C-alpha positions as CSV (number, residue, x, y, z in Angstrom):
1,M,-6.6,-16.5,72.0
2,A,-8.9,-19.1,70.4
3,S,-12.5,-18.1,70.3
4,K,-15.0,-20.3,72.2
5,P,-16.7,-22.7,69.8
6,T,-20.3,-21.9,68.9
7,N,-23.0,-24.6,69.3
8,N,-24.9,-24.3,66.1
9,F,-27.3,-27.2,67.1
10,P,-28.6,-26.4,70.6
11,R,-31.0,-28.7,72.4
12,R,-34.6,-28.4,71.1
13,F,-37.8,-30.3,70.7
14,V,-38.6,-31.5,67.2
15,F,-42.3,-31.6,66.6
16,H,-43.9,-34.4,64.5
17,G,-47.6,-34.9,64.1
18,N,-49.6,-36.4,61.2
19,A,-53.2,-37.1,60.6
20,V,-54.6,-38.7,57.4
21,A,-58.3,-39.3,56.8
22,A,-58.2,-41.6,53.8
23,A,-55.6,-43.2,51.6
24,V,-55.9,-45.4,48.5
25,Y,-53.1,-47.3,46.6
26,L,-54.4,-49.9,44.2
27,T,-52.2,-52.2,42.1
28,R,-54.9,-53.9,40.0
29,I,-58.3,-52.9,38.8
30,G,-60.2,-55.7,37.2
31,D,-57.9,-57.5,34.9
32,V,-55.4,-54.7,34.5
33,E,-52.3,-54.4,36.5
34,Q,-51.7,-50.7,37.3
35,S,-50.7,-48.3,40.0
36,V,-53.6,-45.9,41.1
37,I,-52.9,-43.6,44.0
38,H,-55.6,-41.4,45.4
39,P,-54.1,-38.0,46.4
40,F,-54.2,-37.3,50.1
41,T,-56.4,-34.3,50.2
42,G,-57.5,-34.8,53.8
43,Q,-54.3,-34.7,55.8
44,S,-52.5,-32.5,58.3
45,S,-48.8,-32.4,59.1
46,L,-46.6,-30.3,61.4
47,P,-43.3,-28.6,60.7
48,V,-40.4,-29.2,63.1
49,I,-41.3,-26.0,65.0
50,G,-44.9,-27.1,65.8
51,G,-47.9,-24.9,65.1
52,R,-51.2,-25.7,63.5
53,S,-52.2,-27.6,60.4
54,E,-55.8,-28.3,59.6
55,S,-57.8,-29.7,56.6
56,D,-61.5,-29.7,56.0
57,V,-62.8,-31.4,52.9
58,P,-66.6,-31.5,53.0
59,K,-67.1,-32.8,49.4
60,P,-64.0,-34.9,48.3
61,V,-63.5,-35.6,44.6
62,I,-63.1,-39.3,43.9
63,P,-61.1,-40.0,40.7
64,P,-63.2,-41.7,38.0
65,E,-61.0,-44.8,38.0
66,L,-61.8,-45.4,41.7
67,K,-65.6,-45.0,41.4
68,G,-67.3,-48.3,42.1
69,I,-64.4,-49.5,44.2
70,V,-63.7,-46.8,46.9
71,S,-65.6,-43.8,48.0
72,H,-66.1,-41.7,51.1
73,G,-67.6,-38.5,52.4
74,A,-66.4,-35.5,54.4
75,M,-62.9,-35.6,55.8
76,R,-61.4,-33.5,58.6
77,T,-57.9,-33.6,60.0
78,K,-55.9,-31.5,62.6
79,A,-52.4,-31.5,63.9
80,H,-51.4,-29.0,66.6
81,G,-48.0,-28.7,68.3
82,V,-47.4,-26.3,71.2
83,F,-45.5,-25.9,74.4
84,V,-47.4,-26.0,77.7
85,G,-44.9,-25.0,80.3
86,K,-41.8,-27.1,79.6
87,N,-43.8,-29.9,78.0
88,A,-44.2,-30.3,74.2
89,V,-47.8,-31.2,73.5
90,T,-49.0,-32.5,70.1
91,S,-52.6,-33.3,69.3
92,V,-53.9,-34.9,66.1
93,E,-57.4,-35.7,64.9
94,A,-58.7,-37.5,61.8
95,S,-62.2,-38.4,60.7
96,V,-63.9,-39.6,57.6
97,K,-67.6,-40.3,56.9
98,D,-69.6,-42.6,54.6
99,V,-66.8,-45.0,53.7
100,R,-67.5,-47.6,50.9
101,V,-65.1,-50.2,49.6
102,I,-66.3,-52.7,47.1
103,N,-64.7,-55.8,45.6
104,A,-65.7,-59.1,44.0
105,Q,-64.3,-62.5,43.1
106,S,-64.8,-61.8,39.4
107,A,-66.6,-59.5,37.0
108,S,-69.7,-61.7,37.1
109,A,-69.7,-62.4,40.8
110,S,-71.9,-60.5,43.3
111,P,-70.0,-57.5,44.8
112,I,-69.0,-57.5,48.5
113,E,-69.1,-54.1,50.2
114,F,-67.5,-52.7,53.4
115,Q,-69.2,-49.7,54.9
116,A,-68.4,-47.3,57.8
117,G,-70.6,-44.4,58.8
118,T,-67.9,-42.6,60.8
119,L,-64.2,-43.4,61.6
120,A,-62.8,-40.7,63.9
121,L,-59.8,-40.6,66.2
122,S,-58.3,-38.0,68.6
123,M,-54.8,-38.5,70.1
124,R,-52.4,-36.4,72.1
125,S,-48.7,-36.8,73.1
126,T,-47.1,-35.0,76.0
127,H,-43.3,-34.9,76.0
128,P,-41.6,-33.7,79.2
129,P,-38.0,-32.4,79.1
130,K,-36.9,-35.8,80.5
131,G,-38.4,-39.3,80.5
132,Q,-40.8,-41.0,78.2
133,P,-43.8,-39.2,76.7
134,R,-47.4,-40.0,77.4
135,I,-49.3,-40.8,74.2
136,E,-53.0,-41.2,74.8
137,F,-56.4,-41.3,73.2
138,V,-58.3,-38.1,74.0
139,E,-61.5,-39.8,73.2
140,T,-62.4,-43.5,72.5
141,P,-62.0,-44.0,68.7
142,D,-65.3,-43.9,67.0
143,F,-66.0,-47.0,64.8
144,D,-69.6,-46.2,63.8
145,G,-71.8,-48.1,61.4
146,L,-69.3,-50.9,60.4
147,S,-70.6,-53.6,58.1
148,L,-69.4,-56.1,55.5
149,D,-71.6,-57.7,52.9
150,G,-74.6,-56.2,54.6
151,Q,-73.9,-57.7,58.1
152,P,-72.9,-55.4,61.0
153,I,-69.5,-55.6,62.6
154,E,-69.3,-54.9,66.3
155,L,-65.9,-54.3,67.8
156,E,-64.8,-54.9,71.4
157,L,-61.9,-52.5,72.3
158,N,-59.1,-53.2,74.7
159,T,-59.7,-50.2,77.0
160,E,-56.9,-51.2,79.4
161,L,-54.4,-51.0,76.6
162,M,-55.7,-47.5,75.8
163,R,-55.1,-46.4,79.4
164,H,-51.3,-47.2,79.3
165,S,-49.9,-44.1,77.7
166,R,-46.3,-44.6,78.6
167,F,-44.3,-47.5,77.0
168,N,-42.6,-48.5,80.2
169,D,-46.0,-48.7,82.0
170,L,-47.5,-50.8,79.2
171,E,-44.5,-53.2,79.2
172,K,-44.6,-53.6,83.0
173,R,-48.2,-54.5,82.9
174,F,-47.6,-56.8,79.9
175,R,-44.9,-58.7,81.8
176,T,-46.6,-59.0,85.2
177,N,-50.4,-59.4,84.6
178,R,-51.4,-62.6,82.8
179,A,-54.9,-61.3,81.8
180,F,-53.4,-58.2,80.2
181,F,-50.7,-60.3,78.5
182,D,-53.4,-62.6,77.0
183,S,-55.5,-59.6,75.8
184,C,-52.6,-58.0,73.8
185,P,-51.3,-60.3,71.1
186,F,-48.4,-58.5,69.5
187,G,-47.0,-59.2,66.1
188,L,-43.9,-61.3,66.1
189,A,-40.8,-61.3,63.9
190,N,-41.1,-65.1,63.9
191,P,-44.7,-66.3,64.4
192,K,-43.4,-69.8,65.0
193,R,-41.8,-68.7,68.3
194,P,-44.7,-67.3,70.3
195,L,-44.1,-65.1,73.4
196,T,-44.3,-66.6,76.9
197,F,-45.7,-64.7,79.8
198,G,-43.1,-62.6,81.6
199,K,-41.2,-61.6,78.4
200,K,-40.9,-58.0,77.2
201,V,-43.1,-56.5,74.5
202,P,-41.6,-57.7,71.2
203,Y,-40.0,-54.4,70.2
204,T,-36.6,-53.8,68.5
205,P,-35.1,-50.3,68.9
206,G,-35.2,-48.5,65.6
207,S,-38.4,-50.2,64.6
208,Y,-41.9,-50.8,66.1
209,A,-43.9,-53.2,68.1
210,I,-47.4,-53.8,66.6
211,C,-50.7,-54.7,68.2
212,S,-54.3,-53.7,68.0
213,L,-56.9,-52.0,70.2
214,V,-59.5,-54.6,69.1
215,R,-59.7,-57.7,71.3
216,R,-62.5,-59.4,69.3
217,F,-65.5,-58.6,67.2
218,T,-68.9,-60.1,66.0
219,W,-69.9,-60.5,62.4
220,G,-72.3,-62.7,60.6
221,G,-73.5,-64.3,63.9
222,R,-70.0,-65.2,64.9
223,T,-67.5,-63.9,67.5
224,I,-64.0,-63.7,66.1
225,E,-61.0,-63.3,68.4
226,G,-58.5,-60.7,67.3
227,H,-58.8,-57.8,64.9
228,V,-58.6,-59.4,61.5
229,L,-61.6,-60.1,59.2
230,A,-60.7,-62.1,56.1
231,Q,-63.4,-62.6,53.4
232,P,-62.9,-64.5,50.1
233,G,-63.9,-62.3,47.2
234,F,-63.1,-59.1,49.1
235,G,-59.8,-59.2,51.0
236,T,-58.7,-58.7,54.6
237,I,-59.7,-55.9,57.0
238,Y,-57.5,-55.0,59.9
239,F,-59.1,-53.0,62.7
240,G,-57.4,-50.6,65.2
241,E,-53.7,-51.3,64.6
242,I,-51.1,-49.6,66.6
243,L,-47.4,-49.3,65.7
244,L,-45.5,-48.3,68.9
245,S,-42.1,-47.7,70.3
246,E,-40.7,-46.1,73.4
247,R,-41.4,-42.6,72.0
248,Q,-44.0,-43.1,69.3
249,R,-47.5,-44.5,68.6
250,R,-49.0,-44.6,65.1
251,F,-52.7,-45.6,65.0
252,T,-54.8,-46.7,62.0
253,M,-58.5,-47.3,62.5
254,V,-59.1,-49.4,59.4
255,R,-56.7,-50.9,56.9
256,I,-57.9,-53.0,54.1
257,Q,-55.8,-55.3,51.9
258,L,-57.9,-55.9,48.8
259,G,-57.2,-59.4,47.3
260,S,-59.7,-60.4,44.6
261,R,-60.8,-58.7,41.4
262,H,-59.3,-55.4,42.6
263,R,-56.1,-55.4,44.5
264,G,-54.2,-53.0,46.6
265,A,-54.5,-51.3,50.0
266,V,-56.7,-48.6,51.5
267,S,-56.7,-47.1,55.0
268,F,-58.9,-44.7,56.9
269,S,-58.3,-42.3,59.9
270,C,-54.6,-42.6,60.8
271,G,-52.8,-40.5,63.3
272,D,-49.4,-40.2,65.1
273,P,-48.9,-37.4,67.6
274,N,-45.2,-37.8,68.2
275,G,-41.9,-35.9,68.3
276,T,-38.6,-36.0,70.1
277,T,-35.9,-34.0,71.8
278,W,-32.6,-33.4,70.1
279,P,-30.0,-34.5,71.1
280,P,-31.7,-37.5,72.8
281,L,-31.0,-38.0,76.4
């Protein structure tokens, strides 16, 4: 008699949770093309079984080649993954203090500096055995002490977007409420073909939709719609970006694309408290 086949891959929840306080990847410093990557000392990441990962870096060491371009103070990150009843719950936190990013049009030009006193996030995902997860902000992200070139930056957050923790709920609101639709400009695969009201969130399975928690901000006596601040001689700052899908959300508080004398990218306070059940339903 043939033996009953054994299932070597039974159903289970696969945890995934990441938190990164600061990341730097420069491609040019001054007149020299080069690749400079700042090691991610402030980060936490979960294994597939869940558990606890924490990092506390009170006095980070900035590499000599980055001094005068990027610096920051204390970093803390956490990633926790546990079961609460039948639900898989993942929590992530990331914070960094005293952020400084400096660039200039040329060696002789006056430097332009971006500052942040504190950038801190706290997120949680709750995955039930069936159905979509809820991925939410435990607390409102803390954008404290933002400035560029000595002028304060004040952000207005989209609090309604933050409240829609399930993808289907967000999409329903997006398709049926004109004010909410107008407040959530999503990135488009083809910017020349803008969305019209009533259409779905521009998301392709296997990839992400992208939007921002920031509706508008004030800087230099101006109110600027959206989440992007571009400044010649410095680069472009992106505030509060969210990459999202039916089962994931990946949030970055500040991402900077340096584009003058120094070039490359930096990001601060990133988190994604996700995971999935295998095999998928």
